A tleap script that builds the chain and sets N, CA, C and O, in Angstrom:
source leaprc.protein.ff14SB
mol = sequence {
  NMET LYS THR ARG ALA LEU LYS SER TYR THR
  ASP LEU ALA VAL LEU LEU ILE ARG LEU ALA
  PHE GLY PHE ARG LEU ILE TYR GLY THR ILE
  ASP ASN ILE LEU SER TYR ASP ARG MET LEU
  GLU PHE SER ASP PHE LEU THR SER HIE GLY
  PHE PRO PHE PRO ILE VAL SER ALA PHE ILE
  SER VAL ILE PHE GLN PHE ALA ALA GLY ILE
  SER TRP VAL ILE GLY TYR LYS VAL ARG TRP
  MET SER GLY PHE MET ILE ILE ASN PHE ILE
  ILE ALA ILE LEU GLY VAL HIE ILE GLY ASP
  THR TYR LEU ASN THR ALA PRO ALA ILE HIE
  LEU LEU VAL VAL SER ILE PHE LEU LEU ILE
  HIE GLY PRO GLY LYS TYR ALA VAL GLU ARG
  GLU CVAL
}
set mol.1.N position { 0.844 -1.174 0.000 }
set mol.1.CA position { 0.000 0.000 0.000 }
set mol.1.C position { 0.891 1.240 0.000 }
set mol.1.O position { 1.882 1.298 0.729 }
set mol.2.N position { 0.549 2.195 -0.791 }
set mol.2.CA position { 1.345 3.411 -0.869 }
set mol.2.C position { 1.123 4.268 0.365 }
set mol.2.O position { 0.062 4.219 0.986 }
set mol.3.N position { 2.124 5.045 0.711 }
set mol.3.CA position { 2.047 5.929 1.867 }
set mol.3.C position { 0.864 6.877 1.761 }
set mol.3.O position { 0.183 7.128 2.755 }
set mol.4.N position { 0.615 7.395 0.599 }
set mol.4.CA position { -0.500 8.321 0.383 }
set mol.4.C position { -1.831 7.647 0.728 }
set mol.4.O position { -2.714 8.279 1.308 }
set mol.5.N position { -1.976 6.370 0.374 }
set mol.5.CA position { -3.209 5.640 0.664 }
set mol.5.C position { -3.382 5.453 2.177 }
set mol.5.O position { -4.500 5.522 2.689 }
set mol.6.N position { -2.297 5.222 2.872 }
set mol.6.CA position { -2.365 5.055 4.322 }
set mol.6.C position { -2.718 6.353 5.039 }
set mol.6.O position { -3.339 6.332 6.102 }
set mol.7.N position { -2.323 7.473 4.460 }
set mol.7.CA position { -2.589 8.768 5.080 }
set mol.7.C position { -4.080 8.999 5.304 }
set mol.7.O position { -4.467 9.697 6.242 }
set mol.8.N position { -4.908 8.423 4.457 }
set mol.8.CA position { -6.356 8.608 4.608 }
set mol.8.C position { -6.886 7.919 5.868 }
set mol.8.O position { -8.025 8.170 6.262 }
set mol.9.N position { -6.094 7.063 6.504 }
set mol.9.CA position { -6.503 6.362 7.714 }
set mol.9.C position { -5.955 7.005 8.989 }
set mol.9.O position { -6.119 6.448 10.074 }
set mol.10.N position { -5.316 8.152 8.878 }
set mol.10.CA position { -4.708 8.807 10.032 }
set mol.10.C position { -5.717 9.062 11.137 }
set mol.10.O position { -5.451 8.752 12.299 }
set mol.11.N position { -6.868 9.621 10.796 }
set mol.11.CA position { -7.865 9.932 11.827 }
set mol.11.C position { -8.439 8.677 12.465 }
set mol.11.O position { -8.772 8.682 13.650 }
set mol.12.N position { -8.558 7.613 11.701 }
set mol.12.CA position { -9.011 6.346 12.268 }
set mol.12.C position { -7.969 5.819 13.257 }
set mol.12.O position { -8.326 5.320 14.324 }
set mol.13.N position { -6.699 5.925 12.912 }
set mol.13.CA position { -5.623 5.483 13.805 }
set mol.13.C position { -5.628 6.280 15.105 }
set mol.13.O position { -5.441 5.713 16.181 }
set mol.14.N position { -5.843 7.591 15.012 }
set mol.14.CA position { -5.918 8.431 16.211 }
set mol.14.C position { -7.101 8.004 17.072 }
set mol.14.O position { -6.983 7.922 18.294 }
set mol.15.N position { -8.239 7.730 16.440 }
set mol.15.CA position { -9.411 7.257 17.180 }
set mol.15.C position { -9.093 5.960 17.919 }
set mol.15.O position { -9.436 5.814 19.092 }
set mol.16.N position { -8.446 5.027 17.246 }
set mol.16.CA position { -8.110 3.749 17.882 }
set mol.16.C position { -7.181 3.946 19.072 }
set mol.16.O position { -7.348 3.289 20.100 }
set mol.17.N position { -6.211 4.836 18.950 }
set mol.17.CA position { -5.308 5.146 20.067 }
set mol.17.C position { -6.108 5.756 21.212 }
set mol.17.O position { -5.941 5.362 22.367 }
set mol.18.N position { -6.979 6.720 20.896 }
set mol.18.CA position { -7.796 7.359 21.928 }
set mol.18.C position { -8.660 6.330 22.650 }
set mol.18.O position { -8.748 6.343 23.878 }
set mol.19.N position { -9.294 5.444 21.894 }
set mol.19.CA position { -10.173 4.445 22.498 }
set mol.19.C position { -9.388 3.459 23.362 }
set mol.19.O position { -9.764 3.197 24.505 }
set mol.20.N position { -8.311 2.920 22.824 }
set mol.20.CA position { -7.535 1.917 23.563 }
set mol.20.C position { -6.994 2.483 24.877 }
set mol.20.O position { -7.143 1.868 25.933 }
set mol.21.N position { -6.374 3.640 24.806 }
set mol.21.CA position { -5.760 4.201 26.005 }
set mol.21.C position { -6.774 4.916 26.890 }
set mol.21.O position { -6.583 4.993 28.104 }
set mol.22.N position { -7.839 5.434 26.308 }
set mol.22.CA position { -8.906 6.022 27.113 }
set mol.22.C position { -9.579 4.966 27.974 }
set mol.22.O position { -9.793 5.175 29.168 }
set mol.23.N position { -9.915 3.822 27.364 }
set mol.23.CA position { -10.511 2.744 28.145 }
set mol.23.C position { -9.530 2.206 29.180 }
set mol.23.O position { -9.945 1.773 30.255 }
set mol.24.N position { -8.235 2.228 28.873 }
set mol.24.CA position { -7.225 1.798 29.854 }
set mol.24.C position { -7.240 2.707 31.077 }
set mol.24.O position { -7.150 2.224 32.206 }
set mol.25.N position { -7.354 4.022 30.866 }
set mol.25.CA position { -7.419 4.952 31.991 }
set mol.25.C position { -8.687 4.727 32.817 }
set mol.25.O position { -8.641 4.735 34.047 }
set mol.26.N position { -9.801 4.530 32.146 }
set mol.26.CA position { -11.061 4.290 32.853 }
set mol.26.C position { -10.979 2.988 33.649 }
set mol.26.O position { -11.336 2.949 34.827 }
set mol.27.N position { -10.510 1.929 33.001 }
set mol.27.CA position { -10.393 0.623 33.645 }
set mol.27.C position { -9.458 0.680 34.852 }
set mol.27.O position { -9.719 0.048 35.876 }
set mol.28.N position { -8.387 1.427 34.729 }
set mol.28.CA position { -7.393 1.497 35.805 }
set mol.28.C position { -7.820 2.326 37.003 }
set mol.28.O position { -7.173 2.273 38.048 }
set mol.29.N position { -8.900 3.091 36.871 }
set mol.29.CA position { -9.321 3.964 37.967 }
set mol.29.C position { -10.725 3.686 38.488 }
set mol.29.O position { -11.078 4.149 39.572 }
set mol.30.N position { -11.520 2.953 37.749 }
set mol.30.CA position { -12.923 2.768 38.133 }
set mol.30.C position { -13.051 2.109 39.506 }
set mol.30.O position { -13.981 2.424 40.249 }
set mol.31.N position { -12.138 1.202 39.859 }
set mol.31.CA position { -12.221 0.555 41.170 }
set mol.31.C position { -12.010 1.564 42.295 }
set mol.31.O position { -12.644 1.464 43.345 }
set mol.32.N position { -11.122 2.535 42.081 }
set mol.32.CA position { -10.904 3.570 43.094 }
set mol.32.C position { -12.104 4.501 43.212 }
set mol.32.O position { -12.397 5.008 44.295 }
set mol.33.N position { -12.785 4.722 42.114 }
set mol.33.CA position { -13.951 5.596 42.130 }
set mol.33.C position { -15.134 4.902 42.807 }
set mol.33.O position { -15.902 5.541 43.527 }
set mol.34.N position { -15.277 3.612 42.579 }
set mol.34.CA position { -16.415 2.882 43.133 }
set mol.34.C position { -16.196 2.390 44.560 }
set mol.34.O position { -17.161 2.051 45.246 }
set mol.35.N position { -14.948 2.345 45.018 }
set mol.35.CA position { -14.657 1.817 46.352 }
set mol.35.C position { -13.692 2.733 47.094 }
set mol.35.O position { -12.550 2.926 46.677 }
set mol.36.N position { -14.173 3.292 48.198 }
set mol.36.CA position { -13.308 4.149 49.013 }
set mol.36.C position { -12.153 3.339 49.603 }
set mol.36.O position { -11.061 3.873 49.794 }
set mol.37.N position { -12.384 2.057 49.894 }
set mol.37.CA position { -11.300 1.210 50.408 }
set mol.37.C position { -10.160 1.106 49.394 }
set mol.37.O position { -8.988 1.146 49.767 }
set mol.38.N position { -10.504 0.974 48.121 }
set mol.38.CA position { -9.463 0.920 47.075 }
set mol.38.C position { -8.727 2.254 46.974 }
set mol.38.O position { -7.522 2.287 46.720 }
set mol.39.N position { -9.458 3.359 47.175 }
set mol.39.CA position { -8.825 4.676 47.170 }
set mol.39.C position { -7.857 4.776 48.347 }
set mol.39.O position { -6.774 5.346 48.210 }
set mol.40.N position { -8.235 4.231 49.495 }
set mol.40.CA position { -7.339 4.237 50.653 }
set mol.40.C position { -6.099 3.384 50.391 }
set mol.40.O position { -5.002 3.738 50.824 }
set mol.41.N position { -6.263 2.270 49.691 }
set mol.41.CA position { -5.105 1.445 49.316 }
set mol.41.C position { -4.146 2.246 48.439 }
set mol.41.O position { -2.931 2.199 48.629 }
set mol.42.N position { -4.703 2.982 47.480 }
set mol.42.CA position { -3.872 3.817 46.607 }
set mol.42.C position { -3.188 4.901 47.425 }
set mol.42.O position { -2.018 5.207 47.195 }
set mol.43.N position { -3.902 5.481 48.372 }
set mol.43.CA position { -3.320 6.486 49.255 }
set mol.43.C position { -2.167 5.891 50.068 }
set mol.43.O position { -1.127 6.530 50.227 }
set mol.44.N position { -2.346 4.678 50.580 }
set mol.44.CA position { -1.270 3.996 51.322 }
set mol.44.C position { -0.059 3.743 50.433 }
set mol.44.O position { 1.083 3.887 50.868 }
set mol.45.N position { -0.319 3.363 49.181 }
set mol.45.CA position { 0.757 3.165 48.211 }
set mol.45.C position { 1.534 4.469 48.009 }
set mol.45.O position { 2.765 4.467 47.982 }
set mol.46.N position { 0.808 5.578 47.867 }
set mol.46.CA position { 1.472 6.874 47.701 }
set mol.46.C position { 2.250 7.257 48.959 }
set mol.46.O position { 3.338 7.825 48.864 }
set mol.47.N position { 1.708 6.955 50.124 }
set mol.47.CA position { 2.405 7.206 51.392 }
set mol.47.C position { 3.728 6.441 51.425 }
set mol.47.O position { 4.755 6.979 51.841 }
set mol.48.N position { 3.695 5.188 50.986 }
set mol.48.CA position { 4.912 4.351 51.010 }
set mol.48.C position { 5.985 4.883 50.059 }
set mol.48.O position { 7.158 4.534 50.195 }
set mol.49.N position { 5.596 5.720 49.102 }
set mol.49.CA position { 6.553 6.313 48.174 }
set mol.49.C position { 6.845 7.773 48.503 }
set mol.49.O position { 7.469 8.478 47.710 }
set mol.50.N position { 6.396 8.226 49.668 }
set mol.50.CA position { 6.746 9.556 50.139 }
set mol.50.C position { 6.000 10.717 49.511 }
set mol.50.O position { 6.478 11.851 49.555 }
set mol.51.N position { 4.839 10.460 48.926 }
set mol.51.CA position { 4.060 11.550 48.323 }
set mol.51.C position { 3.454 12.423 49.411 }
set mol.51.O position { 2.988 11.907 50.427 }
set mol.52.N position { 3.452 13.733 49.214 }
set mol.52.CA position { 2.793 14.615 50.182 }
set mol.52.C position { 1.272 14.510 50.037 }
set mol.52.O position { 0.766 14.275 48.940 }
set mol.53.N position { 0.559 14.682 51.125 }
set mol.53.CA position { -0.908 14.668 51.115 }
set mol.53.C position { -1.434 13.474 50.309 }
set mol.53.O position { -2.139 13.661 49.317 }
set mol.54.N position { -1.097 12.254 50.730 }
set mol.54.CA position { -1.390 11.081 49.893 }
set mol.54.C position { -2.864 10.889 49.540 }
set mol.54.O position { -3.167 10.488 48.416 }
set mol.55.N position { -3.786 11.160 50.458 }
set mol.55.CA position { -5.199 10.950 50.112 }
set mol.55.C position { -5.647 11.992 49.092 }
set mol.55.O position { -6.415 11.678 48.183 }
set mol.56.N position { -5.176 13.224 49.235 }
set mol.56.CA position { -5.500 14.273 48.261 }
set mol.56.C position { -4.860 13.932 46.915 }
set mol.56.O position { -5.496 14.052 45.868 }
set mol.57.N position { -3.603 13.510 46.954 }
set mol.57.CA position { -2.898 13.120 45.725 }
set mol.57.C position { -3.608 11.966 45.036 }
set mol.57.O position { -3.732 11.951 43.811 }
set mol.58.N position { -4.078 10.995 45.822 }
set mol.58.CA position { -4.786 9.846 45.248 }
set mol.58.C position { -6.066 10.305 44.544 }
set mol.58.O position { -6.328 9.915 43.406 }
set mol.59.N position { -6.855 11.132 45.224 }
set mol.59.CA position { -8.098 11.616 44.618 }
set mol.59.C position { -7.827 12.415 43.348 }
set mol.59.O position { -8.504 12.224 42.338 }
set mol.60.N position { -6.849 13.302 43.393 }
set mol.60.CA position { -6.536 14.129 42.215 }
set mol.60.C position { -6.112 13.248 41.048 }
set mol.60.O position { -6.610 13.410 39.934 }
set mol.61.N position { -5.190 12.311 41.298 }
set mol.61.CA position { -4.705 11.442 40.228 }
set mol.61.C position { -5.833 10.607 39.636 }
set mol.61.O position { -5.976 10.531 38.416 }
set mol.62.N position { -6.626 9.988 40.485 }
set mol.62.CA position { -7.708 9.108 40.021 }
set mol.62.C position { -8.758 9.903 39.248 }
set mol.62.O position { -9.176 9.491 38.166 }
set mol.63.N position { -9.181 11.024 39.791 }
set mol.63.CA position { -10.225 11.811 39.120 }
set mol.63.C position { -9.747 12.308 37.764 }
set mol.63.O position { -10.486 12.244 36.781 }
set mol.64.N position { -8.505 12.807 37.706 }
set mol.64.CA position { -8.003 13.302 36.427 }
set mol.64.C position { -7.779 12.167 35.420 }
set mol.64.O position { -8.042 12.341 34.230 }
set mol.65.N position { -7.298 11.011 35.885 }
set mol.65.CA position { -7.128 9.893 34.954 }
set mol.65.C position { -8.481 9.414 34.427 }
set mol.65.O position { -8.623 9.143 33.235 }
set mol.66.N position { -9.462 9.309 35.304 }
set mol.66.CA position { -10.795 8.884 34.875 }
set mol.66.C position { -11.396 9.887 33.892 }
set mol.66.O position { -11.942 9.504 32.857 }
set mol.67.N position { -11.291 11.168 34.225 }
set mol.67.CA position { -11.818 12.216 33.338 }
set mol.67.C position { -11.092 12.214 31.999 }
set mol.67.O position { -11.717 12.396 30.954 }
set mol.68.N position { -9.778 12.012 32.022 }
set mol.68.CA position { -9.020 11.951 30.770 }
set mol.68.C position { -9.460 10.752 29.941 }
set mol.68.O position { -9.574 10.851 28.720 }
set mol.69.N position { -9.706 9.632 30.588 }
set mol.69.CA position { -10.189 8.457 29.868 }
set mol.69.C position { -11.485 8.741 29.140 }
set mol.69.O position { -11.630 8.410 27.963 }
set mol.70.N position { -12.421 9.351 29.832 }
set mol.70.CA position { -13.695 9.709 29.199 }
set mol.70.C position { -13.453 10.716 28.073 }
set mol.70.O position { -14.018 10.593 26.986 }
set mol.71.N position { -12.615 11.701 28.345 }
set mol.71.CA position { -12.285 12.725 27.346 }
set mol.71.C position { -11.727 12.096 26.077 }
set mol.71.O position { -12.145 12.438 24.971 }
set mol.72.N position { -10.792 11.185 26.239 }
set mol.72.CA position { -10.168 10.554 25.075 }
set mol.72.C position { -11.170 9.694 24.319 }
set mol.72.O position { -11.182 9.698 23.088 }
set mol.73.N position { -12.004 8.965 25.032 }
set mol.73.CA position { -12.972 8.079 24.372 }
set mol.73.C position { -13.958 8.894 23.530 }
set mol.73.O position { -14.227 8.543 22.381 }
set mol.74.N position { -14.496 9.978 24.092 }
set mol.74.CA position { -15.488 10.745 23.330 }
set mol.74.C position { -14.865 11.814 22.440 }
set mol.74.O position { -15.512 12.317 21.521 }
set mol.75.N position { -13.610 12.160 22.712 }
set mol.75.CA position { -12.943 13.161 21.880 }
set mol.75.C position { -13.325 14.581 22.229 }
set mol.75.O position { -13.581 15.393 21.339 }
set mol.76.N position { -13.366 14.891 23.509 }
set mol.76.CA position { -13.713 16.241 23.950 }
set mol.76.C position { -12.653 16.742 24.929 }
set mol.76.O position { -12.342 16.066 25.910 }
set mol.77.N position { -12.106 17.917 24.664 }
set mol.77.CA position { -11.039 18.508 25.493 }
set mol.77.C position { -9.827 17.576 25.602 }
set mol.77.O position { -9.195 17.480 26.654 }
set mol.78.N position { -9.521 16.907 24.517 }
set mol.78.CA position { -8.441 15.921 24.480 }
set mol.78.C position { -7.087 16.572 24.773 }
set mol.78.O position { -6.295 16.024 25.540 }
set mol.79.N position { -6.816 17.721 24.180 }
set mol.79.CA position { -5.515 18.379 24.421 }
set mol.79.C position { -5.360 18.787 25.884 }
set mol.79.O position { -4.304 18.573 26.479 }
set mol.80.N position { -6.403 19.370 26.463 }
set mol.80.CA position { -6.340 19.774 27.868 }
set mol.80.C position { -6.078 18.582 28.777 }
set mol.80.O position { -5.182 18.614 29.620 }
set mol.81.N position { -6.858 17.549 28.599 }
set mol.81.CA position { -6.714 16.376 29.467 }
set mol.81.C position { -5.384 15.673 29.229 }
set mol.81.O position { -4.817 15.091 30.154 }
set mol.82.N position { -4.888 15.721 28.017 }
set mol.82.CA position { -3.580 15.140 27.738 }
set mol.82.C position { -2.481 15.895 28.475 }
set mol.82.O position { -1.522 15.291 28.956 }
set mol.83.N position { -2.619 17.212 28.564 }
set mol.83.CA position { -1.660 18.009 29.334 }
set mol.83.C position { -1.638 17.591 30.788 }
set mol.83.O position { -0.567 17.465 31.382 }
set mol.84.N position { -2.821 17.370 31.377 }
set mol.84.CA position { -2.889 16.899 32.759 }
set mol.84.C position { -2.271 15.506 32.904 }
set mol.84.O position { -1.617 15.213 33.905 }
set mol.85.N position { -2.482 14.654 31.903 }
set mol.85.CA position { -1.923 13.301 31.972 }
set mol.85.C position { -0.402 13.320 31.835 }
set mol.85.O position { 0.279 12.486 32.432 }
set mol.86.N position { 0.134 14.247 31.068 }
set mol.86.CA position { 1.586 14.373 30.978 }
set mol.86.C position { 2.155 14.670 32.362 }
set mol.86.O position { 3.127 14.044 32.787 }
set mol.87.N position { 1.553 15.617 33.058 }
set mol.87.CA position { 2.003 15.956 34.414 }
set mol.87.C position { 1.837 14.750 35.336 }
set mol.87.O position { 2.752 14.411 36.086 }
set mol.88.N position { 0.671 14.099 35.282 }
set mol.88.CA position { 0.390 12.946 36.139 }
set mol.88.C position { 1.421 11.838 35.953 }
set mol.88.O position { 1.937 11.293 36.928 }
set mol.89.N position { 1.718 11.508 34.692 }
set mol.89.CA position { 2.600 10.362 34.457 }
set mol.89.C position { 4.080 10.699 34.622 }
set mol.89.O position { 4.882 9.806 34.899 }
set mol.90.N position { 4.456 11.955 34.459 }
set mol.90.CA position { 5.826 12.347 34.810 }
set mol.90.C position { 6.010 12.203 36.318 }
set mol.90.O position { 7.027 11.683 36.778 }
set mol.91.N position { 5.019 12.668 37.086 }
set mol.91.CA position { 5.081 12.525 38.547 }
set mol.91.C position { 5.116 11.044 38.935 }
set mol.91.O position { 5.883 10.652 39.815 }
set mol.92.N position { 4.293 10.226 38.283 }
set mol.92.CA position { 4.271 8.789 38.587 }
set mol.92.C position { 5.618 8.140 38.306 }
set mol.92.O position { 6.111 7.347 39.109 }
set mol.93.N position { 6.209 8.473 37.171 }
set mol.93.CA position { 7.498 7.871 36.812 }
set mol.93.C position { 8.582 8.324 37.781 }
set mol.93.O position { 9.367 7.505 38.259 }
set mol.94.N position { 8.631 9.611 38.071 }
set mol.94.CA position { 9.663 10.131 38.977 }
set mol.94.C position { 9.432 9.696 40.424 }
set mol.94.O position { 10.390 9.414 41.144 }
set mol.95.N position { 8.189 9.639 40.851 }
set mol.95.CA position { 7.893 9.344 42.246 }
set mol.95.C position { 7.823 7.878 42.598 }
set mol.95.O position { 8.003 7.512 43.759 }
set mol.96.N position { 7.563 7.028 41.615 }
set mol.96.CA position { 7.360 5.609 41.899 }
set mol.96.C position { 8.323 4.709 41.132 }
set mol.96.O position { 8.770 3.693 41.665 }
set mol.97.N position { 8.646 5.062 39.903 }
set mol.97.CA position { 9.317 4.108 39.020 }
set mol.97.C position { 10.813 4.317 38.807 }
set mol.97.O position { 11.437 3.520 38.106 }
set mol.98.N position { 11.402 5.342 39.375 }
set mol.98.CA position { 12.856 5.485 39.243 }
set mol.98.C position { 13.510 4.286 39.936 }
set mol.98.O position { 13.262 4.032 41.115 }
set mol.99.N position { 14.331 3.565 39.209 }
set mol.99.CA position { 14.972 2.364 39.746 }
set mol.99.C position { 14.141 1.107 39.587 }
set mol.99.O position { 14.608 0.014 39.906 }
set mol.100.N position { 12.914 1.243 39.097 }
set mol.100.CA position { 12.030 0.104 38.862 }
set mol.100.C position { 12.404 -0.553 37.532 }
set mol.100.O position { 13.178 0.009 36.756 }
set mol.101.N position { 11.864 -1.722 37.276 }
set mol.101.CA position { 12.137 -2.394 36.008 }
set mol.101.C position { 11.388 -1.696 34.878 }
set mol.101.O position { 10.408 -0.986 35.103 }
set mol.102.N position { 11.869 -1.913 33.669 }
set mol.102.CA position { 11.175 -1.328 32.512 }
set mol.102.C position { 9.749 -1.844 32.422 }
set mol.102.O position { 8.825 -1.071 32.171 }
set mol.103.N position { 9.558 -3.157 32.626 }
set mol.103.CA position { 8.212 -3.723 32.481 }
set mol.103.C position { 7.232 -3.137 33.495 }
set mol.103.O position { 6.057 -2.957 33.176 }
set mol.104.N position { 7.688 -2.838 34.698 }
set mol.104.CA position { 6.810 -2.204 35.681 }
set mol.104.C position { 6.536 -0.748 35.330 }
set mol.104.O position { 5.469 -0.218 35.639 }
set mol.105.N position { 7.498 -0.109 34.688 }
set mol.105.CA position { 7.380 1.305 34.339 }
set mol.105.C position { 6.663 1.509 33.006 }
set mol.105.O position { 6.118 2.582 32.751 }
set mol.106.N position { 6.663 0.491 32.167 }
set mol.106.CA position { 6.141 0.607 30.801 }
set mol.106.C position { 4.725 1.183 30.713 }
set mol.106.O position { 4.496 2.047 29.867 }
set mol.107.N position { 3.758 0.752 31.541 }
set mol.107.CA position { 2.418 1.344 31.403 }
set mol.107.C position { 2.421 2.860 31.590 }
set mol.107.O position { 1.745 3.576 30.850 }
set mol.108.N position { 3.170 3.348 32.564 }
set mol.108.CA position { 3.244 4.799 32.772 }
set mol.108.C position { 3.955 5.483 31.604 }
set mol.108.O position { 3.549 6.565 31.179 }
set mol.109.N position { 5.002 4.864 31.090 }
set mol.109.CA position { 5.715 5.425 29.932 }
set mol.109.C position { 4.789 5.488 28.722 }
set mol.109.O position { 4.743 6.497 28.018 }
set mol.110.N position { 4.059 4.411 28.487 }
set mol.110.CA position { 3.162 4.361 27.327 }
set mol.110.C position { 2.068 5.420 27.425 }
set mol.110.O position { 1.756 6.092 26.443 }
set mol.111.N position { 1.492 5.562 28.612 }
set mol.111.CA position { 0.454 6.582 28.788 }
set mol.111.C position { 1.029 7.990 28.680 }
set mol.111.O position { 0.352 8.900 28.200 }
set mol.112.N position { 2.260 8.176 29.117 }
set mol.112.CA position { 2.926 9.472 28.950 }
set mol.112.C position { 3.123 9.780 27.473 }
set mol.112.O position { 2.827 10.888 27.027 }
set mol.113.N position { 3.616 8.817 26.713 }
set mol.113.CA position { 3.871 9.026 25.283 }
set mol.113.C position { 2.567 9.275 24.523 }
set mol.113.O position { 2.513 10.149 23.658 }
set mol.114.N position { 1.524 8.517 24.840 }
set mol.114.CA position { 0.227 8.739 24.189 }
set mol.114.C position { -0.305 10.124 24.549 }
set mol.114.O position { -0.876 10.806 23.698 }
set mol.115.N position { -0.124 10.542 25.791 }
set mol.115.CA position { -0.562 11.881 26.210 }
set mol.115.C position { 0.158 12.967 25.430 }
set mol.115.O position { -0.456 13.945 25.001 }
set mol.116.N position { 1.462 12.795 25.247 }
set mol.116.CA position { 2.244 13.763 24.464 }
set mol.116.C position { 1.751 13.792 23.024 }
set mol.116.O position { 1.572 14.864 22.446 }
set mol.117.N position { 1.531 12.618 22.447 }
set mol.117.CA position { 1.019 12.547 21.079 }
set mol.117.C position { -0.321 13.269 20.946 }
set mol.117.O position { -0.508 14.070 20.031 }
set mol.118.N position { -1.257 12.985 21.862 }
set mol.118.CA position { -2.586 13.588 21.769 }
set mol.118.C position { -2.555 15.086 22.038 }
set mol.118.O position { -3.343 15.834 21.459 }
set mol.119.N position { -1.659 15.530 22.906 }
set mol.119.CA position { -1.521 16.973 23.127 }
set mol.119.C position { -1.078 17.657 21.836 }
set mol.119.O position { -1.606 18.708 21.473 }
set mol.120.N position { -0.119 17.066 21.152 }
set mol.120.CA position { 0.429 17.663 19.929 }
set mol.120.C position { -0.538 17.502 18.753 }
set mol.120.O position { -0.785 18.459 18.019 }
set mol.121.N position { -1.080 16.308 18.575 }
set mol.121.CA position { -1.906 16.016 17.406 }
set mol.121.C position { -3.346 16.476 17.557 }
set mol.121.O position { -3.954 16.938 16.591 }
set mol.122.N position { -3.894 16.354 18.753 }
set mol.122.CA position { -5.312 16.620 18.947 }
set mol.122.C position { -6.132 15.368 18.713 }
set mol.122.O position { -5.580 14.305 18.430 }
set mol.123.N position { -7.449 15.484 18.829 }
set mol.123.CA position { -8.320 14.314 18.796 }
set mol.123.C position { -8.593 13.740 17.410 }
set mol.123.O position { -9.094 12.620 17.299 }
set mol.124.N position { -8.279 14.475 16.367 }
set mol.124.CA position { -8.598 14.011 15.020 }
set mol.124.C position { -10.042 14.316 14.670 }
set mol.124.O position { -10.746 14.997 15.415 }
set mol.125.N position { -10.473 13.807 13.534 }
set mol.125.CA position { -11.795 14.197 13.038 }
set mol.125.C position { -12.933 13.382 13.644 }
set mol.125.O position { -14.077 13.836 13.620 }
set mol.126.N position { -12.661 12.196 14.187 }
set mol.126.CA position { -13.705 11.383 14.795 }
set mol.126.C position { -13.778 11.698 16.284 }
set mol.126.O position { -13.342 10.904 17.118 }
set mol.127.N position { -14.330 12.856 16.609 }
set mol.127.CA position { -14.362 13.322 17.987 }
set mol.127.C position { -15.530 14.285 18.165 }
set mol.127.O position { -15.988 14.909 17.208 }
set mol.128.N position { -16.002 14.396 19.398 }
set mol.128.CA position { -17.039 15.377 19.707 }
set mol.128.C position { -16.511 16.779 19.388 }
set mol.128.O position { -17.190 17.580 18.746 }
set mol.129.N position { -15.315 17.054 19.838 }
set mol.129.CA position { -14.675 18.334 19.572 }
set mol.129.C position { -13.718 18.118 18.397 }
set mol.129.O position { -12.507 17.985 18.572 }
set mol.130.N position { -14.277 18.091 17.244 }
set mol.130.CA position { -13.578 17.699 16.023 }
set mol.130.C position { -12.552 18.734 15.577 }
set mol.130.O position { -12.829 19.932 15.517 }
set mol.131.N position { -11.354 18.231 15.265 }
set mol.131.CA position { -10.302 19.077 14.681 }
set mol.131.C position { -9.900 18.476 13.343 }
set mol.131.O position { -9.509 17.311 13.273 }
set mol.132.N position { -9.993 19.247 12.309 }
set mol.132.CA position { -9.585 18.772 10.986 }
set mol.132.C position { -8.520 19.648 10.406 }
set mol.132.O position { -8.053 19.399 9.295 }
savepdb mol mol.pdb
quit
């Protein structure tokens, strides 16, 4: 297939990235949203890594990740939410994963890279807030 022919699928590819990683953010946070005990577990995890105000940090991280997931799936305010995810995942990598294995760090790295891509590219044409 010629490169020019593939270019017509760019917006579909962006949609697939948004859906895959948006659902990943939702899936990774829904348990914390539905269960305060799970949120407390996340807060304890943040405490063990020396985060300040761990319960506040847990709520902020979970709410923004969940909101970003919804944003990416529907394609609304994708650039804004991607900016928040860049900050979130840089903090996660620096605060939790320095010295960790690549495989343990990979999910945060992947979400950081997708966030950077979506911030730069935008949601594409298959989005509520359509950019063409």
